[in-house]
N, C-alpha and C positions, 0 to 999 in steps of 0.2 A: 462519499457515496462513490461505491462503482461505478465507473461506466466503461463500458467494452466498446473497443472499437474491434471488431474481430471481420478476419478475412470472408468473405461470401461463403467458401466451401466450408468454413469451421463452426459458422455463428449457429448457438443452440433456440431456446426461447426464453422468452421474457413472460413474466406473468406479475400481475398487480394482485394484492391480499389487501383489504380492507381491514384495518386498524381502529379500533374505538368507533363503531359506528360512523366511520365513514371521516374522522377526523383527521386523517393519516393514512398516508399509504406506507408497504415495504416492497419495493421492486427488487425482486428477486432475479437471477437472471445465471442459471445454471450452465456454465462452457466447459468443453471438453479441451483440454491441451495436447498434444499432436505428442509423443514419444520419438528420440533421433534416432537413427538406425541403430546405436549401438545400444537401446533398449535404456536410456539414460531420457529424462526430461529435463530441459535446461530453462532456469528462469534468468533474464535479468531482475534485478531488484533497486529499485533507485526510492526516495525520499529525498522533500526539500526540498524541489527544484527552485520556488522564489522566482519564476518567471516574470520579470517586467515587460511593459506593453514596448520600451525601446532597447535595440537589442545593445546600445551603448551606456545602459544606466548601469553602475556598482549599488556594491553595498560591501560595508567591511571590508574592503580590499577585495573583493571577488568581482567579477563580470559574468552572471549569474548565466547569461545566454550562452557566452562561450564555453560554460565548465562542463552543460547540457550537452552541447553540440560534442563537446570530446568525447563525452560518453556515451553518444548514440555512435559517432565514431569506432570508438574501441567495440562496444557490442558486436555492431557489423562485423569486427575484424578477427572475432572470435573463432579459434579453429573448429569448433561446433556452437554455431548463433543459436541464440533463446530462441524457441516458439513462442513464448510469449514475454510481454513485460511488465512489470507493475512499477506505476509510479504511486506510493504511500502517502499522497496528500500533500499539503501546500505547493499544488503547483506551479499559482500566481505569487504575486511578489508582496502583497499586503492584502489587498481589499477586493482580488479576484474579477476587477476591471476587464471587460471586453479588447482592450489589448492587448492584456498578459495572455487570455488566451490566445487570441491570433497568432503572437509570437509562440507560444505553447505549442502549437498542433505544427508552426513550419519547425521549430527546431525538432518535432516529432516524425517530422515528414519520412526520411531517410526510412527509417526503421517500419513505417506503414506501409513503403514501396515495398519492404523487402519479404512483407508477410508473414511480419511479426504481427499477432496480437496483444493490444494495448488493453491494458485495462488500471484504471484510475478512482483513488480513493479520495475522498476529499478529507483538508485541512482547516486550523482555523484562519487560516488566509485565502482559503476559495469562495467564491460562492456559485451557488450551482446555475442560475439561468444564464449567468455570463457565456457557462463553460458550455451549456445546452444549444447559445448561439452557434459557439463558435464547432461544436461539432454537432451538429443539427441532425445527423442520422441516428444520435444518442439520447432523441427528447425523446421521454415519458409518452403516452397517449393521453394523461392528463397530468395537471399540475397540482397536486394540493396542497391546504394551506401551509402544513408541517408536514414532513417525510423525512423517512432514514431511508437510506438505499444498501442495501446488502447484495454480495453474490457467491457464488460457489463456484469453484477452476476445480474441474474432476481429472485427476491425471492418471496412469495407469498405477501409480505409487502413491500416490499420498491425493487428500484433498485438500486445496485453500479457501479459506474462509474470510470473505473480503468487509469489514465492518464500516461502517460510518459513525465517528465521534464527534462529525460539526457540531457543535451547538449555537454559535453566532457568528457570524462574519467579523474578524479581525477581532474575536474575543479570544480569549489564550484558552479558555476551559475547555476541556471537551466534556461530553457525553452520551453516554449510547442508549439509555432510557431503557423501561422495563420491556417494552413489546420488542426492541430488538433481541435484548440478551434474551426473552422465550423464545425467539427465532432462533435463534446458535443455537441452544439445547435441543430444540427438537431437530434442528438438520443435524447436527452432530449426533444423535441419536439412531436417526437416520440412515447414518453412514456410520456405524461402529466398525465396518470392517474393514478399513482402510486406516492408517496415520493420519489427523487432520495439525492441521499449520493454521493457523488463527492472526490475522493484523489488522492492527490497527492504525491509525495518525498517532495521536496522544497517547504520551508516555501513560502507566498505570502512575497512582497516586493513593497509597494504604490510608493518609493520616492526612484527615481535613484538615485546611489552612488556616494562621490567626482570624481573628474574626472579622479584622476587616481586608484581608488578603484574597483574593481570587482564585479558584482551584486552577493548577497549573496543568494537572493532568486531568484524567479520566475520572470523574466528579462520583461515578457511581462503579468504581475500578473494585470495590468488596464483592458488590451481587456480581460482577462478570467473571471475578476469579473463583467465588462457589461453582460456577460453572466449567472452568477449565480444570480446577482441580480434580473435581470429582468424574473427571471423564476421560481416562487411559487413553484412550486414544489419541489424545493430545498431545503433542509432541513436542513442538515450537511454538511460540506467542511472540510474534514479529513488531516491532513500531518504531514512529521516527522521533519526531516533533523535538528533541532536545539539542540536533544537531552533535549526537557523538555516538561512539561507535563503541558500542560494549557487550558482552555476554555474560550471563550467569546462568543458573539453574535453579529451578523451584519445583522441588519434587520429581514427577513422574515426566516433565516437561522442561525446555529450555527455553529463556526467555534472552531475546537477540535486537538490541536497540540498532537500529540502521543509520549510517552517515549520510549527511547530507551532499547532494549533489553543490547546492549552494555555496553560500560562504558559511564560517566556522565562527563559535561564541570563543572558543577555546583555539587559537594558532596551534597547540600541539597535537591537536585531535587530527583523524584524517575525514578528508573528504573523498568524494566518489561515488561508487556502485558497489554490487553484492552480487555476483555468480550464484545462483544455486542450483545442483546437478543433482536432482532426484533421480534414487536407484530400488532397486528391489529392496535394498539392506538399509538405506539413508539417504538421508540429505547433507550435501556438502556443498559450506558455503564457503566464497574465498572472497576477500576484501580485495577492491579493484582501487588502489590511490589515483584521485588525479597527478598527483606527485610523485610520480616510480621510486624516488627515491626514500620517500617517508618508510620511518621505521618498522610501521606495520605492516607494510604493502606485501600483498600475499598471505596476509596471515586467513588461515583456514578453520572454520569450526566444523564440527562432524556432531550429526543430532542423528543415530541411531533409530532405528525404529523401533527392536527389541528393546525394552529395559524394563 
């Protein structure tokens, strides 16, 4: 679920919409990102931070707290600091414990103090309630039994659609659900005049797993992509979860797998973050690796709006 920590002067509105006779809610926050002086809008894109309660804890040879602190330091020292920072899920280490989020908030503190708007989506290792407790000003006015949280970030150049693929805490499977996918279709149709960038934590998974295996990606991928494939304003689909940096193209839109900030599953992959610069003509993505000597350091992807 996207949670937004927005400087007071930039906060938009937060509305709730009942779904299914009140058994679930969709919280939809529409925010407006400001453009830099050169008429570009800059975002910092992070994924899979996996922050533990203890700053000293490591996993797969990585200190996750130190990695996130390094990334935030790099973000703040860029020539043009971003107006917005998105952490695309798995903010917490494994089970979304209260201490995980307390440490996570501490790591993000310098970005918040610099006036950078924070947007968080939920991954399978996150838990809503402890996150609400750590970010009390983002707590919804009501807590449904089951919920999905979605949002739109409007910029002068394109609109971001942040989706919630959390199914159950510490269960690898991702799921959007029919109500959320219908919401996405409606919001895309209402904003067809600008390029659209869609983001989920989980990877797409087009083939069902073997009978005794769980879905590792989004179980309703096919339904999601029916919406994306049929709307030409969709120019990019970004996701995390697999701790892998990759880029491909599907029809009229690009598919970008964001690298993890935390640990790697494959030591040959990079970890780090991505700088996204949006202009009137395109979105330029630049990979910023934690290891500046990595062979893919500085790799760029151009996503043109015209296609």
